N, CA, C and O atoms as a Tripos MOL2 file, in Angstrom:
@<TRIPOS>MOLECULE
protein
  312   311    78     0     0
PROTEIN
NO_CHARGES

@<TRIPOS>ATOM
      1 N          95.6800   85.8220   98.3330 N.3       1 MET1
      2 CA         97.0580   86.0260   98.6680 C.3       1 MET1
      3 C          97.8040   86.7000   97.5160 C.2       1 MET1
      4 O          98.6750   87.5420   97.7320 O.2       1 MET1
      5 N          97.4520   86.3210   96.3070 N.am      2 ALA2
      6 CA         98.1130   86.9190   95.1470 C.3       2 ALA2
      7 C          97.8110   88.4090   95.0440 C.2       2 ALA2
      8 O          98.6770   89.1980   94.6670 O.2       2 ALA2
      9 N          96.5780   88.7940   95.3800 N.am      3 VAL3
     10 CA         96.2110   90.2090   95.3290 C.3       3 VAL3
     11 C          96.9940   90.9930   96.3790 C.2       3 VAL3
     12 O          97.4780   92.0910   96.1060 O.2       3 VAL3
     13 N          97.1160   90.4350   97.5650 N.am      4 ALA4
     14 CA         97.8800   91.1060   98.6210 C.3       4 ALA4
     15 C          99.3430   91.2510   98.2260 C.2       4 ALA4
     16 O          99.9490   92.2940   98.4680 O.2       4 ALA4
     17 N          99.9140   90.2170   97.6220 N.am      5 CYS5
     18 CA        101.3100   90.2930   97.1720 C.3       5 CYS5
     19 C         101.4640   91.3310   96.0570 C.2       5 CYS5
     20 O         102.4350   92.0870   96.0280 O.2       5 CYS5
     21 N         100.5020   91.3540   95.1510 N.am      6 GLY6
     22 CA        100.5540   92.3400   94.0740 C.3       6 GLY6
     23 C         100.4380   93.7610   94.5870 C.2       6 GLY6
     24 O         101.1560   94.6500   94.1300 O.2       6 GLY6
     25 N          99.5240   93.9850   95.5490 N.am      7 ALA7
     26 CA         99.3730   95.3190   96.1340 C.3       7 ALA7
     27 C         100.6360   95.7350   96.8710 C.2       7 ALA7
     28 O         101.0480   96.8940   96.8020 O.2       7 ALA7
     29 N         101.2470   94.8000   97.5710 N.am      8 HIS8
     30 CA        102.4830   95.0990   98.2890 C.3       8 HIS8
     31 C         103.6050   95.4570   97.3080 C.2       8 HIS8
     32 O         104.3480   96.4120   97.5340 O.2       8 HIS8
     33 N         103.7240   94.7000   96.2340 N.am      9 ALA9
     34 CA        104.7510   94.9870   95.2320 C.3       9 ALA9
     35 C         104.5070   96.3380   94.5610 C.2       9 ALA9
     36 O         105.4540   97.0760   94.2890 O.2       9 ALA9
     37 N         103.2370   96.6650   94.2930 N.am     10 LEU10
     38 CA        102.9010   97.9470   93.6880 C.3      10 LEU10
     39 C         103.2380   99.0990   94.6300 C.2      10 LEU10
     40 O         103.7970  100.1110   94.2070 O.2      10 LEU10
     41 N         102.9010   98.9410   95.8960 N.am     11 HIS11
     42 CA        103.2100   99.9740   96.8830 C.3      11 HIS11
     43 C         104.7220  100.1750   96.9950 C.2      11 HIS11
     44 O         105.1970  101.3110   97.0080 O.2      11 HIS11
     45 N         105.4680   99.0960   97.0730 N.am     12 ASP12
     46 CA        106.9290   99.2210   97.1620 C.3      12 ASP12
     47 C         107.5080   99.8540   95.9010 C.2      12 ASP12
     48 O         108.4740  100.6130   95.9710 O.2      12 ASP12
     49 N         106.9190   99.5430   94.7550 N.am     13 GLY13
     50 CA        107.3810  100.1450   93.5030 C.3      13 GLY13
     51 C         107.1810  101.6440   93.4930 C.2      13 GLY13
     52 O         108.0770  102.3880   93.0960 O.2      13 GLY13
     53 N         105.9940  102.1030   93.9350 N.am     14 PHE14
     54 CA        105.7400  103.5440   93.9960 C.3      14 PHE14
     55 C         106.6380  104.2150   95.0320 C.2      14 PHE14
     56 O         107.1180  105.3280   94.8170 O.2      14 PHE14
     57 N         106.8630  103.5380   96.1520 N.am     15 THR15
     58 CA        107.7300  104.0980   97.1850 C.3      15 THR15
     59 C         109.1620  104.2370   96.6720 C.2      15 THR15
     60 O         109.8090  105.2570   96.9130 O.2      15 THR15
     61 N         109.6520  103.2380   95.9810 N.am     16 ASP16
     62 CA        111.0110  103.2990   95.4340 C.3      16 ASP16
     63 C         111.1250  104.2840   94.2810 C.2      16 ASP16
     64 O         112.2060  104.8130   94.0210 O.2      16 ASP16
     65 N         110.0240  104.5330   93.5900 N.am     17 LEU17
     66 CA        110.0330  105.4970   92.4920 C.3      17 LEU17
     67 C         110.3490  106.9050   92.9920 C.2      17 LEU17
     68 O         110.8670  107.7340   92.2440 O.2      17 LEU17
     69 N         110.0360  107.1670   94.2500 N.am     18 LEU18
     70 CA        110.3240  108.4790   94.8280 C.3      18 LEU18
     71 C         111.8150  108.7880   94.7540 C.2      18 LEU18
     72 O         112.1940  109.9320   94.5010 O.2      18 LEU18
     73 N         112.6600  107.7940   94.9700 N.am     19 TYR19
     74 CA        114.1060  108.0170   94.9280 C.3      19 TYR19
     75 C         114.5830  108.3430   93.5190 C.2      19 TYR19
     76 O         115.6190  108.9860   93.3530 O.2      19 TYR19
     77 N         113.8520  107.9150   92.5170 N.am     20 VAL20
     78 CA        114.1850  108.2680   91.1400 C.3      20 VAL20
     79 C         113.6960  109.6850   90.8320 C.2      20 VAL20
     80 O         114.3580  110.4350   90.1150 O.2      20 VAL20
     81 N         112.5370  110.0410   91.3760 N.am     21 LEU21
     82 CA        111.9430  111.3370   91.0620 C.3      21 LEU21
     83 C         112.5930  112.5040   91.7950 C.2      21 LEU21
     84 O         112.6180  113.6170   91.2700 O.2      21 LEU21
     85 N         113.1150  112.2800   92.9850 N.am     22 LEU22
     86 CA        113.6810  113.3930   93.7590 C.3      22 LEU22
     87 C         114.7850  114.1480   93.0130 C.2      22 LEU22
     88 O         114.7350  115.3770   92.9760 O.2      22 LEU22
     89 N         115.7740  113.4820   92.4210 N.am     23 PRO23
     90 CA        116.7920  114.2460   91.6670 C.3      23 PRO23
     91 C         116.2080  114.9610   90.4470 C.2      23 PRO23
     92 O         116.6690  116.0410   90.0780 O.2      23 PRO23
     93 N         115.1990  114.3610   89.8250 N.am     24 LEU24
     94 CA        114.5680  115.0150   88.6760 C.3      24 LEU24
     95 C         113.8270  116.2750   89.1180 C.2      24 LEU24
     96 O         113.9140  117.3120   88.4620 O.2      24 LEU24
     97 N         113.1060  116.1840   90.2230 N.am     25 TRP25
     98 CA        112.4110  117.3600   90.7580 C.3      25 TRP25
     99 C         113.4090  118.4260   91.1950 C.2      25 TRP25
    100 O         113.1690  119.6240   91.0400 O.2      25 TRP25
    101 N         114.5340  117.9690   91.7460 N.am     26 GLN26
    102 CA        115.5540  118.9170   92.1890 C.3      26 GLN26
    103 C         116.0630  119.7220   91.0010 C.2      26 GLN26
    104 O         116.2030  120.9410   91.0950 O.2      26 GLN26
    105 N         116.3380  119.0630   89.8990 N.am     27 ALA27
    106 CA        116.8350  119.7600   88.7110 C.3      27 ALA27
    107 C         115.7380  120.6050   88.0580 C.2      27 ALA27
    108 O         115.9920  121.7290   87.6250 O.2      27 ALA27
    109 N         114.5360  120.0690   87.9900 N.am     28 GLU28
    110 CA        113.4370  120.7590   87.3070 C.3      28 GLU28
    111 C         113.0010  122.0320   88.0390 C.2      28 GLU28
    112 O         112.7500  123.0620   87.4130 O.2      28 GLU28
    113 N         112.9140  121.9490   89.3610 N.am     29 PHE29
    114 CA        112.4000  123.0750   90.1320 C.3      29 PHE29
    115 C         113.4890  123.8880   90.8290 C.2      29 PHE29
    116 O         113.1880  124.8260   91.5670 O.2      29 PHE29
    117 N         114.7470  123.5320   90.5980 N.am     30 GLY30
    118 CA        115.8530  124.2660   91.1870 C.3      30 GLY30
    119 C         115.9020  124.1590   92.7070 C.2      30 GLY30
    120 O         116.1810  125.1440   93.3910 O.2      30 GLY30
    121 N         115.6350  122.9840   93.2300 N.am     31 LEU31
    122 CA        115.6190  122.7710   94.6770 C.3      31 LEU31
    123 C         117.0080  122.4570   95.1970 C.2      31 LEU31
    124 O         117.8260  121.8680   94.4910 O.2      31 LEU31
    125 N         117.2700  122.8490   96.4220 N.am     32 GLY32
    126 CA        118.5210  122.5080   97.0770 C.3      32 GLY32
    127 C         118.3860  121.1740   97.8060 C.2      32 GLY32
    128 O         117.3100  120.5780   97.8490 O.2      32 GLY32
    129 N         119.4860  120.7230   98.3720 N.am     33 TYR33
    130 CA        119.4690  119.4510   99.0920 C.3      33 TYR33
    131 C         118.5530  119.4980  100.3120 C.2      33 TYR33
    132 O         117.8860  118.5120  100.6280 O.2      33 TYR33
    133 N         118.5200  120.6280  100.9910 N.am     34 ALA34
    134 CA        117.6620  120.7500  102.1800 C.3      34 ALA34
    135 C         116.1880  120.6680  101.7930 C.2      34 ALA34
    136 O         115.3950  120.0440  102.4980 O.2      34 ALA34
    137 N         115.8190  121.2900  100.6850 N.am     35 GLU35
    138 CA        114.4270  121.2600  100.2370 C.3      35 GLU35
    139 C         114.0130  119.8560   99.7900 C.2      35 GLU35
    140 O         112.8860  119.4290  100.0400 O.2      35 GLU35
    141 N         114.9070  119.1560   99.1420 N.am     36 VAL36
    142 CA        114.6230  117.7700   98.7650 C.3      36 VAL36
    143 C         114.5020  116.9090  100.0170 C.2      36 VAL36
    144 O         113.6650  116.0090  100.0790 O.2      36 VAL36
    145 N         115.3330  117.1870  101.0070 N.am     37 GLY37
    146 CA        115.2440  116.4670  102.2660 C.3      37 GLY37
    147 C         113.9290  116.7200  102.9790 C.2      37 GLY37
    148 O         113.3720  115.8120  103.5970 O.2      37 GLY37
    149 N         113.4270  117.9440  102.9000 N.am     38 VAL38
    150 CA        112.1330  118.2590  103.5040 C.3      38 VAL38
    151 C         111.0200  117.5050  102.7860 C.2      38 VAL38
    152 O         110.1080  116.9870  103.4310 O.2      38 VAL38
    153 N         111.0850  117.4380  101.4640 N.am     39 LEU39
    154 CA        110.0880  116.6620  100.7170 C.3      39 LEU39
    155 C         110.0930  115.1940  101.1430 C.2      39 LEU39
    156 O         109.0410  114.5920  101.3580 O.2      39 LEU39
    157 N         111.2770  114.6400  101.2600 N.am     40 ARG40
    158 CA        111.3960  113.2290  101.6670 C.3      40 ARG40
    159 C         110.8960  113.0390  103.0970 C.2      40 ARG40
    160 O         110.2290  112.0460  103.3910 O.2      40 ARG40
    161 N         111.2080  113.9710  103.9780 N.am     41 ALA41
    162 CA        110.7530  113.8680  105.3680 C.3      41 ALA41
    163 C         109.2330  113.9810  105.4570 C.2      41 ALA41
    164 O         108.5990  113.2590  106.2270 O.2      41 ALA41
    165 N         108.6500  114.8820  104.6720 N.am     42 LEU42
    166 CA        107.1890  115.0020  104.6700 C.3      42 LEU42
    167 C         106.5280  113.7240  104.1750 C.2      42 LEU42
    168 O         105.5120  113.2940  104.7230 O.2      42 LEU42
    169 N         107.0980  113.1200  103.1470 N.am     43 TYR43
    170 CA        106.5500  111.8700  102.6300 C.3      43 TYR43
    171 C         106.6370  110.7600  103.6770 C.2      43 TYR43
    172 O         105.6520  110.0670  103.9350 O.2      43 TYR43
    173 N         107.8030  110.5940  104.2710 N.am     44 ALA44
    174 CA        107.9820  109.5290  105.2680 C.3      44 ALA44
    175 C         107.1250  109.7910  106.5030 C.2      44 ALA44
    176 O         106.5470  108.8630  107.0700 O.2      44 ALA44
    177 N         107.0430  111.0530  106.9200 N.am     45 GLY45
    178 CA        106.2350  111.3890  108.0800 C.3      45 GLY45
    179 C         104.7540  111.1570  107.8560 C.2      45 GLY45
    180 O         104.0550  110.6840  108.7510 O.2      45 GLY45
    181 N         104.2690  111.4880  106.6620 N.am     46 SER46
    182 CA        102.8510  111.2540  106.3760 C.3      46 SER46
    183 C         102.5470  109.7650  106.2740 C.2      46 SER46
    184 O         101.4910  109.3150  106.7170 O.2      46 SER46
    185 N         103.4610  109.0030  105.6970 N.am     47 MET47
    186 CA        103.2520  107.5440  105.6370 C.3      47 MET47
    187 C         103.1980  106.9590  107.0400 C.2      47 MET47
    188 O         102.3550  106.1070  107.3220 O.2      47 MET47
    189 N         104.0750  107.3980  107.9130 N.am     48 ALA48
    190 CA        104.0970  106.8820  109.2760 C.3      48 ALA48
    191 C         102.9080  107.3930  110.0780 C.2      48 ALA48
    192 O         102.3070  106.6380  110.8430 O.2      48 ALA48
    193 N         102.5680  108.6530  109.9140 N.am     49 GLY49
    194 CA        101.4850  109.2420  110.6860 C.3      49 GLY49
    195 C         100.1150  108.6760  110.3720 C.2      49 GLY49
    196 O          99.2660  108.5880  111.2590 O.2      49 GLY49
    197 N          99.8840  108.2940  109.1310 N.am     50 PHE50
    198 CA         98.5770  107.7650  108.7600 C.3      50 PHE50
    199 C          98.4160  106.2820  109.0910 C.2      50 PHE50
    200 O          97.3250  105.7360  108.9290 O.2      50 PHE50
    201 N          99.4700  105.6280  109.5460 N.am     51 GLN51
    202 CA         99.3310  104.2270  109.9290 C.3      51 GLN51
    203 C          98.4940  104.0530  111.1850 C.2      51 GLN51
    204 O          97.7520  103.0770  111.2990 O.2      51 GLN51
    205 N          98.5990  104.9800  112.1300 N.am     52 LEU52
    206 CA         97.7990  104.8910  113.3590 C.3      52 LEU52
    207 C          96.3040  105.0270  113.0840 C.2      52 LEU52
    208 O          95.5370  104.1720  113.5260 O.2      52 LEU52
    209 N          95.8520  106.0730  112.3650 N.am     53 PRO53
    210 CA         94.4180  106.1350  112.0930 C.3      53 PRO53
    211 C          93.9260  104.9920  111.1990 C.2      53 PRO53
    212 O          92.8020  104.5170  111.3640 O.2      53 PRO53
    213 N          94.7510  104.5560  110.2650 N.am     54 ALA54
    214 CA         94.3430  103.4340  109.4110 C.3      54 ALA54
    215 C          94.1920  102.1590  110.2290 C.2      54 ALA54
    216 O          93.2680  101.3770  110.0010 O.2      54 ALA54
    217 N          95.0920  101.9480  111.1780 N.am     55 GLY55
    218 CA         94.9820  100.7860  112.0480 C.3      55 GLY55
    219 C          93.7470  100.8460  112.9280 C.2      55 GLY55
    220 O          93.0970   99.8270  113.1580 O.2      55 GLY55
    221 N          93.4190  102.0390  113.4230 N.am     56 ALA56
    222 CA         92.2180  102.1930  114.2440 C.3      56 ALA56
    223 C          90.9610  101.9460  113.4150 C.2      56 ALA56
    224 O          90.0310  101.2910  113.8860 O.2      56 ALA56
    225 N          90.9240  102.4570  112.1950 N.am     57 LEU57
    226 CA         89.7710  102.2050  111.3260 C.3      57 LEU57
    227 C          89.6320  100.7290  110.9820 C.2      57 LEU57
    228 O          88.5290  100.1820  110.9650 O.2      57 LEU57
    229 N          90.7630  100.0950  110.7070 N.am     58 ALA58
    230 CA         90.7210   98.6690  110.3820 C.3      58 ALA58
    231 C          90.2560   97.8510  111.5790 C.2      58 ALA58
    232 O          89.5310   96.8710  111.4120 O.2      58 ALA58
    233 N          90.6610   98.2400  112.7790 N.am     59 GLY59
    234 CA         90.2210   97.5290  113.9660 C.3      59 GLY59
    235 C          88.7420   97.7160  114.2460 C.2      59 GLY59
    236 O          88.0770   96.8050  114.7390 O.2      59 GLY59
    237 N          88.2300   98.8940  113.9310 N.am     60 ARG60
    238 CA         86.8290   99.1780  114.2250 C.3      60 ARG60
    239 C          85.8790   98.6730  113.1410 C.2      60 ARG60
    240 O          84.8520   98.0680  113.4500 O.2      60 ARG60
    241 N          86.2120   98.9160  111.8820 N.am     61 PHE61
    242 CA         85.2930   98.6140  110.7880 C.3      61 PHE61
    243 C          85.7240   97.4390  109.9180 C.2      61 PHE61
    244 O          84.9520   96.9890  109.0720 O.2      61 PHE61
    245 N          86.9150   96.9430  110.1040 N.am     62 GLY62
    246 CA         87.4120   95.8500  109.2750 C.3      62 GLY62
    247 C          88.3970   96.3590  108.2360 C.2      62 GLY62
    248 O          88.4340   97.5480  107.9210 O.2      62 GLY62
    249 N          89.1680   95.4650  107.7280 N.am     63 VAL63
    250 CA         90.2390   95.8180  106.7980 C.3      63 VAL63
    251 C          89.6860   96.3350  105.4760 C.2      63 VAL63
    252 O          90.2790   97.2350  104.8800 O.2      63 VAL63
    253 N          88.5640   95.7910  104.9990 N.am     64 LEU64
    254 CA         88.0430   96.2200  103.7030 C.3      64 LEU64
    255 C          87.6280   97.6820  103.7070 C.2      64 LEU64
    256 O          87.7020   98.3390  102.6690 O.2      64 LEU64
    257 N          87.1970   98.2050  104.8350 N.am     65 CYS65
    258 CA         86.8520   99.6260  104.9240 C.3      65 CYS65
    259 C          88.0640  100.4810  104.5960 C.2      65 CYS65
    260 O          87.9610  101.4220  103.8090 O.2      65 CYS65
    261 N          89.1930  100.1750  105.1780 N.am     66 CYS66
    262 CA         90.4040  100.9560  104.9450 C.3      66 CYS66
    263 C          90.9430  100.7410  103.5430 C.2      66 CYS66
    264 O          91.4620  101.6720  102.9280 O.2      66 CYS66
    265 N          90.8260   99.5330  103.0380 N.am     67 TRP67
    266 CA         91.3550   99.2490  101.7060 C.3      67 TRP67
    267 C          90.5740  100.0110  100.6470 C.2      67 TRP67
    268 O          91.1630  100.5200   99.6940 O.2      67 TRP67
    269 N          89.2620  100.0960  100.8000 N.am     68 ARG68
    270 CA         88.4450  100.8060   99.8130 C.3      68 ARG68
    271 C          88.7170  102.2950   99.8050 C.2      68 ARG68
    272 O          88.6240  102.9340   98.7570 O.2      68 ARG68
    273 N          89.0520  102.8600  100.9510 N.am     69 SER69
    274 CA         89.2700  104.3030  101.0230 C.3      69 SER69
    275 C          90.7220  104.6970  100.7850 C.2      69 SER69
    276 O          91.0360  105.8870  100.7600 O.2      69 SER69
    277 N          91.6030  103.7350  100.6100 N.am     70 ALA70
    278 CA         93.0290  104.0400  100.4100 C.3      70 ALA70
    279 C          93.2550  104.6280   99.0300 C.2      70 ALA70
    280 O          92.5910  104.2250   98.0750 O.2      70 ALA70
    281 N          94.1790  105.5720   98.9030 N.am     71 PRO71
    282 CA         94.5010  106.1150   97.5840 C.3      71 PRO71
    283 C          95.0870  105.0350   96.6790 C.2      71 PRO71
    284 O          95.8150  104.1570   97.1420 O.2      71 PRO71
    285 N          94.7790  105.1000   95.4330 N.am     72 ARG72
    286 CA         95.2270  104.0780   94.4830 C.3      72 ARG72
    287 C          96.5800  104.3950   93.8460 C.2      72 ARG72
    288 O          97.2090  103.5200   93.2510 O.2      72 ARG72
    289 N          97.0170  105.6230   93.9690 N.am     73 SER73
    290 CA         98.3230  105.9760   93.4250 C.3      73 SER73
    291 C          98.9240  107.0750   94.2830 C.2      73 SER73
    292 O          98.1960  107.7840   94.9770 O.2      73 SER73
    293 N         100.2270  107.2250   94.2450 N.am     74 PRO74
    294 CA        100.8420  108.2900   95.0480 C.3      74 PRO74
    295 C         100.3320  109.6790   94.6640 C.2      74 PRO74
    296 O         100.2700  110.5630   95.5180 O.2      74 PRO74
    297 N          99.9700  109.8880   93.4070 N.am     75 ALA75
    298 CA         99.4870  111.1900   92.9840 C.3      75 ALA75
    299 C          98.1510  111.5330   93.6420 C.2      75 ALA75
    300 O          97.8890  112.7020   93.9270 O.2      75 ALA75
    301 N          97.3170  110.5450   93.8830 N.am     76 SER76
    302 CA         96.0220  110.8250   94.4970 C.3      76 SER76
    303 C          96.1480  111.0360   95.9920 C.2      76 SER76
    304 O          95.1980  111.5020   96.6200 O.2      76 SER76
    305 N          97.2830  110.7120   96.5840 N.am     77 ALA77
    306 CA         97.4770  110.9060   98.0110 C.3      77 ALA77
    307 C          97.8920  112.3370   98.3400 C.2      77 ALA77
    308 O          97.8320  112.7520   99.4970 O.2      77 ALA77
    309 N          98.3060  113.0790   97.3430 N.am     78 ILE78
    310 CA         98.7800  114.4530   97.5780 C.3      78 ILE78
    311 C          97.6200  115.4050   97.6290 C.2      78 ILE78
    312 O          97.8160  116.6050   97.8180 O.2      78 ILE78
@<TRIPOS>BOND
     1     1     2 1
     2     2     3 1
     3     3     4 2
     4     3     5 am
     5     5     6 1
     6     6     7 1
     7     7     8 2
     8     7     9 am
     9     9    10 1
    10    10    11 1
    11    11    12 2
    12    11    13 am
    13    13    14 1
    14    14    15 1
    15    15    16 2
    16    15    17 am
    17    17    18 1
    18    18    19 1
    19    19    20 2
    20    19    21 am
    21    21    22 1
    22    22    23 1
    23    23    24 2
    24    23    25 am
    25    25    26 1
    26    26    27 1
    27    27    28 2
    28    27    29 am
    29    29    30 1
    30    30    31 1
    31    31    32 2
    32    31    33 am
    33    33    34 1
    34    34    35 1
    35    35    36 2
    36    35    37 am
    37    37    38 1
    38    38    39 1
    39    39    40 2
    40    39    41 am
    41    41    42 1
    42    42    43 1
    43    43    44 2
    44    43    45 am
    45    45    46 1
    46    46    47 1
    47    47    48 2
    48    47    49 am
    49    49    50 1
    50    50    51 1
    51    51    52 2
    52    51    53 am
    53    53    54 1
    54    54    55 1
    55    55    56 2
    56    55    57 am
    57    57    58 1
    58    58    59 1
    59    59    60 2
    60    59    61 am
    61    61    62 1
    62    62    63 1
    63    63    64 2
    64    63    65 am
    65    65    66 1
    66    66    67 1
    67    67    68 2
    68    67    69 am
    69    69    70 1
    70    70    71 1
    71    71    72 2
    72    71    73 am
    73    73    74 1
    74    74    75 1
    75    75    76 2
    76    75    77 am
    77    77    78 1
    78    78    79 1
    79    79    80 2
    80    79    81 am
    81    81    82 1
    82    82    83 1
    83    83    84 2
    84    83    85 am
    85    85    86 1
    86    86    87 1
    87    87    88 2
    88    87    89 am
    89    89    90 1
    90    90    91 1
    91    91    92 2
    92    91    93 am
    93    93    94 1
    94    94    95 1
    95    95    96 2
    96    95    97 am
    97    97    98 1
    98    98    99 1
    99    99   100 2
   100    99   101 am
   101   101   102 1
   102   102   103 1
   103   103   104 2
   104   103   105 am
   105   105   106 1
   106   106   107 1
   107   107   108 2
   108   107   109 am
   109   109   110 1
   110   110   111 1
   111   111   112 2
   112   111   113 am
   113   113   114 1
   114   114   115 1
   115   115   116 2
   116   115   117 am
   117   117   118 1
   118   118   119 1
   119   119   120 2
   120   119   121 am
   121   121   122 1
   122   122   123 1
   123   123   124 2
   124   123   125 am
   125   125   126 1
   126   126   127 1
   127   127   128 2
   128   127   129 am
   129   129   130 1
   130   130   131 1
   131   131   132 2
   132   131   133 am
   133   133   134 1
   134   134   135 1
   135   135   136 2
   136   135   137 am
   137   137   138 1
   138   138   139 1
   139   139   140 2
   140   139   141 am
   141   141   142 1
   142   142   143 1
   143   143   144 2
   144   143   145 am
   145   145   146 1
   146   146   147 1
   147   147   148 2
   148   147   149 am
   149   149   150 1
   150   150   151 1
   151   151   152 2
   152   151   153 am
   153   153   154 1
   154   154   155 1
   155   155   156 2
   156   155   157 am
   157   157   158 1
   158   158   159 1
   159   159   160 2
   160   159   161 am
   161   161   162 1
   162   162   163 1
   163   163   164 2
   164   163   165 am
   165   165   166 1
   166   166   167 1
   167   167   168 2
   168   167   169 am
   169   169   170 1
   170   170   171 1
   171   171   172 2
   172   171   173 am
   173   173   174 1
   174   174   175 1
   175   175   176 2
   176   175   177 am
   177   177   178 1
   178   178   179 1
   179   179   180 2
   180   179   181 am
   181   181   182 1
   182   182   183 1
   183   183   184 2
   184   183   185 am
   185   185   186 1
   186   186   187 1
   187   187   188 2
   188   187   189 am
   189   189   190 1
   190   190   191 1
   191   191   192 2
   192   191   193 am
   193   193   194 1
   194   194   195 1
   195   195   196 2
   196   195   197 am
   197   197   198 1
   198   198   199 1
   199   199   200 2
   200   199   201 am
   201   201   202 1
   202   202   203 1
   203   203   204 2
   204   203   205 am
   205   205   206 1
   206   206   207 1
   207   207   208 2
   208   207   209 am
   209   209   210 1
   210   210   211 1
   211   211   212 2
   212   211   213 am
   213   213   214 1
   214   214   215 1
   215   215   216 2
   216   215   217 am
   217   217   218 1
   218   218   219 1
   219   219   220 2
   220   219   221 am
   221   221   222 1
   222   222   223 1
   223   223   224 2
   224   223   225 am
   225   225   226 1
   226   226   227 1
   227   227   228 2
   228   227   229 am
   229   229   230 1
   230   230   231 1
   231   231   232 2
   232   231   233 am
   233   233   234 1
   234   234   235 1
   235   235   236 2
   236   235   237 am
   237   237   238 1
   238   238   239 1
   239   239   240 2
   240   239   241 am
   241   241   242 1
   242   242   243 1
   243   243   244 2
   244   243   245 am
   245   245   246 1
   246   246   247 1
   247   247   248 2
   248   247   249 am
   249   249   250 1
   250   250   251 1
   251   251   252 2
   252   251   253 am
   253   253   254 1
   254   254   255 1
   255   255   256 2
   256   255   257 am
   257   257   258 1
   258   258   259 1
   259   259   260 2
   260   259   261 am
   261   261   262 1
   262   262   263 1
   263   263   264 2
   264   263   265 am
   265   265   266 1
   266   266   267 1
   267   267   268 2
   268   267   269 am
   269   269   270 1
   270   270   271 1
   271   271   272 2
   272   271   273 am
   273   273   274 1
   274   274   275 1
   275   275   276 2
   276   275   277 am
   277   277   278 1
   278   278   279 1
   279   279   280 2
   280   279   281 am
   281   281   282 1
   282   282   283 1
   283   283   284 2
   284   283   285 am
   285   285   286 1
   286   286   287 1
   287   287   288 2
   288   287   289 am
   289   289   290 1
   290   290   291 1
   291   291   292 2
   292   291   293 am
   293   293   294 1
   294   294   295 1
   295   295   296 2
   296   295   297 am
   297   297   298 1
   298   298   299 1
   299   299   300 2
   300   299   301 am
   301   301   302 1
   302   302   303 1
   303   303   304 2
   304   303   305 am
   305   305   306 1
   306   306   307 1
   307   307   308 2
   308   307   309 am
   309   309   310 1
   310   310   311 1
   311   311   312 2
@<TRIPOS>SUBSTRUCTURE
     1 MET1         2 RESIDUE 1 A MET
     2 ALA2         6 RESIDUE 1 A ALA
     3 VAL3        10 RESIDUE 1 A VAL
     4 ALA4        14 RESIDUE 1 A ALA
     5 CYS5        18 RESIDUE 1 A CYS
     6 GLY6        22 RESIDUE 1 A GLY
     7 ALA7        26 RESIDUE 1 A ALA
     8 HIS8        30 RESIDUE 1 A HIS
     9 ALA9        34 RESIDUE 1 A ALA
    10 LEU10       38 RESIDUE 1 A LEU
    11 HIS11       42 RESIDUE 1 A HIS
    12 ASP12       46 RESIDUE 1 A ASP
    13 GLY13       50 RESIDUE 1 A GLY
    14 PHE14       54 RESIDUE 1 A PHE
    15 THR15       58 RESIDUE 1 A THR
    16 ASP16       62 RESIDUE 1 A ASP
    17 LEU17       66 RESIDUE 1 A LEU
    18 LEU18       70 RESIDUE 1 A LEU
    19 TYR19       74 RESIDUE 1 A TYR
    20 VAL20       78 RESIDUE 1 A VAL
    21 LEU21       82 RESIDUE 1 A LEU
    22 LEU22       86 RESIDUE 1 A LEU
    23 PRO23       90 RESIDUE 1 A PRO
    24 LEU24       94 RESIDUE 1 A LEU
    25 TRP25       98 RESIDUE 1 A TRP
    26 GLN26      102 RESIDUE 1 A GLN
    27 ALA27      106 RESIDUE 1 A ALA
    28 GLU28      110 RESIDUE 1 A GLU
    29 PHE29      114 RESIDUE 1 A PHE
    30 GLY30      118 RESIDUE 1 A GLY
    31 LEU31      122 RESIDUE 1 A LEU
    32 GLY32      126 RESIDUE 1 A GLY
    33 TYR33      130 RESIDUE 1 A TYR
    34 ALA34      134 RESIDUE 1 A ALA
    35 GLU35      138 RESIDUE 1 A GLU
    36 VAL36      142 RESIDUE 1 A VAL
    37 GLY37      146 RESIDUE 1 A GLY
    38 VAL38      150 RESIDUE 1 A VAL
    39 LEU39      154 RESIDUE 1 A LEU
    40 ARG40      158 RESIDUE 1 A ARG
    41 ALA41      162 RESIDUE 1 A ALA
    42 LEU42      166 RESIDUE 1 A LEU
    43 TYR43      170 RESIDUE 1 A TYR
    44 ALA44      174 RESIDUE 1 A ALA
    45 GLY45      178 RESIDUE 1 A GLY
    46 SER46      182 RESIDUE 1 A SER
    47 MET47      186 RESIDUE 1 A MET
    48 ALA48      190 RESIDUE 1 A ALA
    49 GLY49      194 RESIDUE 1 A GLY
    50 PHE50      198 RESIDUE 1 A PHE
    51 GLN51      202 RESIDUE 1 A GLN
    52 LEU52      206 RESIDUE 1 A LEU
    53 PRO53      210 RESIDUE 1 A PRO
    54 ALA54      214 RESIDUE 1 A ALA
    55 GLY55      218 RESIDUE 1 A GLY
    56 ALA56      222 RESIDUE 1 A ALA
    57 LEU57      226 RESIDUE 1 A LEU
    58 ALA58      230 RESIDUE 1 A ALA
    59 GLY59      234 RESIDUE 1 A GLY
    60 ARG60      238 RESIDUE 1 A ARG
    61 PHE61      242 RESIDUE 1 A PHE
    62 GLY62      246 RESIDUE 1 A GLY
    63 VAL63      250 RESIDUE 1 A VAL
    64 LEU64      254 RESIDUE 1 A LEU
    65 CYS65      258 RESIDUE 1 A CYS
    66 CYS66      262 RESIDUE 1 A CYS
    67 TRP67      266 RESIDUE 1 A TRP
    68 ARG68      270 RESIDUE 1 A ARG
    69 SER69      274 RESIDUE 1 A SER
    70 ALA70      278 RESIDUE 1 A ALA
    71 PRO71      282 RESIDUE 1 A PRO
    72 ARG72      286 RESIDUE 1 A ARG
    73 SER73      290 RESIDUE 1 A SER
    74 PRO74      294 RESIDUE 1 A PRO
    75 ALA75      298 RESIDUE 1 A ALA
    76 SER76      302 RESIDUE 1 A SER
    77 ALA77      306 RESIDUE 1 A ALA
    78 ILE78      310 RESIDUE 1 A ILE
């Protein structure tokens, strides 16, 4: 249970870190509000879209199959 809680806290931390990074990326790369919005939409859409295949894999092969193949950091998911 502690590992699951830790993984959940880590995931939420990385997800919340995106809100800190978006203004920095906007300033660094000269992005407009629409472009930052597209980045945020792509992130949210990919998180939502991959839940269906992950759920199907977990149902077919078990939860450990999906956990082992999951990216360990947001950078490795890109």
